[in-house]
Each structure stands twice: as C-alpha cells, then as structure tokens.
C-alpha positions as CSV (number, residue, x, y, z in Angstrom):
1,X,-114.6,134.0,-80.6
2,X,-112.1,134.2,-83.5
3,X,-113.1,135.6,-86.8
4,X,-112.0,134.1,-90.1
5,X,-110.0,136.2,-92.4
6,X,-111.5,137.1,-95.8
7,X,-109.4,134.6,-97.7
8,X,-110.5,131.7,-95.5
9,X,-114.1,132.8,-95.7
10,X,-113.9,132.9,-99.5
11,X,-112.4,129.4,-99.6
12,X,-115.1,128.0,-97.4
13,X,-117.8,129.6,-99.4
14,X,-116.3,128.3,-102.6
15,X,-116.1,124.8,-101.1
16,X,-119.8,124.9,-100.4
17,X,-120.9,126.3,-103.8
18,X,-118.4,125.1,-106.4
19,X,-118.5,121.3,-106.6
20,X,-115.5,121.1,-109.0
21,X,-113.4,123.1,-106.5
22,X,-114.6,121.0,-103.6
23,X,-114.0,117.7,-105.4
24,X,-110.4,118.7,-106.4
25,X,-109.7,119.9,-102.8
26,X,-111.4,117.3,-100.8
27,X,-112.5,114.2,-102.7
28,X,-109.8,111.7,-103.4
29,X,-109.9,108.3,-105.1
30,X,-107.5,105.5,-105.5
31,X,-106.5,105.0,-109.2
32,X,-106.1,101.6,-110.8
33,X,-102.3,102.2,-110.4
34,X,-102.8,102.5,-106.7
35,X,-102.2,106.3,-106.5
36,X,-104.4,108.7,-104.6
37,X,-105.7,111.4,-106.9
38,X,-108.5,114.1,-106.9
39,X,-111.9,113.0,-108.0
40,X,-112.7,114.3,-111.5
41,X,-116.2,114.4,-113.0
42,X,-116.3,113.3,-116.6
43,X,-118.1,115.6,-119.1
44,X,-121.4,113.6,-118.9
45,X,-121.3,113.8,-115.1
46,X,-120.8,117.5,-115.3
47,X,-123.7,117.9,-117.7
48,X,-125.9,115.8,-115.4
49,X,-125.0,117.8,-112.3
50,X,-125.6,121.1,-114.1
51,X,-129.0,119.9,-115.5
52,X,-130.1,118.7,-112.0
53,X,-129.1,122.0,-110.4
54,X,-130.8,124.1,-113.1
55,X,-134.0,122.0,-112.9
56,X,-134.2,122.2,-109.1
57,X,-133.4,125.9,-109.1
58,X,-136.1,126.6,-111.8
59,X,-138.6,124.7,-109.6
60,X,-137.7,126.8,-106.6
61,X,-136.1,123.8,-104.8
62,X,-133.0,124.0,-102.7
63,X,-130.0,122.2,-104.2
64,X,-128.5,120.0,-101.5
65,X,-124.9,118.9,-102.0
66,X,-124.7,115.6,-100.2
67,X,-121.0,115.4,-100.8
68,X,-120.3,117.7,-98.0
69,X,-120.8,116.5,-94.4
70,X,-119.3,115.0,-91.4
71,X,-119.0,111.3,-91.8
72,X,-117.6,111.0,-88.2
73,X,-120.6,112.4,-86.5
74,X,-124.3,111.5,-86.1
75,X,-126.9,113.3,-88.1
76,X,-129.2,115.5,-86.2
77,X,-132.3,114.0,-84.7
78,X,-134.4,116.1,-87.1
79,X,-132.6,114.5,-90.1
80,X,-133.0,111.0,-88.7
81,X,-136.8,111.7,-88.0
82,X,-137.2,112.9,-91.6
83,X,-135.4,109.9,-93.0
84,X,-137.6,107.5,-91.1
85,X,-140.7,109.4,-92.2
86,X,-139.8,109.4,-95.8
87,X,-138.6,105.7,-95.8
88,X,-142.1,104.7,-94.7
89,X,-143.8,106.1,-97.7
90,X,-144.9,103.4,-100.1
91,X,-144.0,105.3,-103.3
92,X,-140.3,106.0,-102.6
93,X,-138.9,102.5,-103.0
94,X,-137.8,100.9,-106.3
95,X,-135.6,101.5,-109.2
96,X,-135.5,104.6,-111.4
97,X,-136.7,104.2,-115.0
98,X,-134.1,102.4,-117.1
99,X,-135.0,104.6,-120.0
100,X,-133.8,107.8,-118.2
101,X,-135.2,111.2,-118.0
102,X,-136.1,112.4,-121.5
103,X,-135.3,116.1,-120.8
104,X,-131.9,115.2,-119.4
105,X,-131.1,112.9,-122.3
106,X,-132.1,115.8,-124.7
107,X,-129.9,118.2,-122.8
108,X,-126.9,115.8,-123.0
109,X,-127.6,115.3,-126.7
110,X,-127.6,119.0,-127.3
111,X,-124.4,119.5,-125.3
112,X,-122.6,116.7,-127.1
113,X,-123.6,117.4,-130.7
114,X,-120.3,119.0,-131.5
115,X,-118.5,115.9,-130.2
116,X,-120.6,113.7,-132.6
117,X,-122.0,111.8,-129.6
118,X,-125.6,111.0,-128.9
119,X,-127.7,108.9,-126.6
120,X,-130.2,106.3,-127.7
121,X,-133.8,107.7,-127.6
C-alpha cells in the first residue's frame, strides 16, 4: 500500500472542505462564448452556501457536499435504500416556499447593505 505525501493529502483534504477551491479545480462550465471555464459562485450563492453551512453546523447536522462524488459508479446499496425510504414519505414532495427563508433573506440583506442591495420582504 502506497502512502500519499503530505502535499497530496493536504490538497485532497482541501478539495473536500473548501468548496471554492474544489469548484475552481474540478467544476467546469461552458461559457456563452463556448469556452470551458471554472465554475464561480456569485456573491449571493456564496452567502447562501455559508448560511446553510452555518445553520446546519449550529444544529449539529453534518454538512454534506453533494458536489463531490463518482458519477461513473453506482451508489452504495445503503444510499439507494435510504433514498427509496425517504422518497416514500408523504411530506417530502412539493415545491419550496416561493417567499424564501426569512432568516436567510435577512442574512443576505445584512451582508449586502454596503452594496446598496436588498431583497423584497
């Protein structure tokens, strides 16, 4: 069994814990001009991601980065079983509220006050 050197271990750890670094390194999009470029989160998306991570952490929930995975392989049987179980619950289907999450809207308003931007209440 080969061991990873410290630099490779650090890069792998950062890929798992730093979405901006992961996105720049691994997520690519095709621009309107047809070029391939790294995915970049806009300021609102960054605020949203940070708010979600903070809320989940404060509630003691694990933050799952669904952007990292193996699209070429099957999910484990445990994951498939859990997906089936959750999809059969009657309260998990439907649209989210169109009005948004009040606490998130307030956090975005607070973060964008300097930019003279605000969301409708």
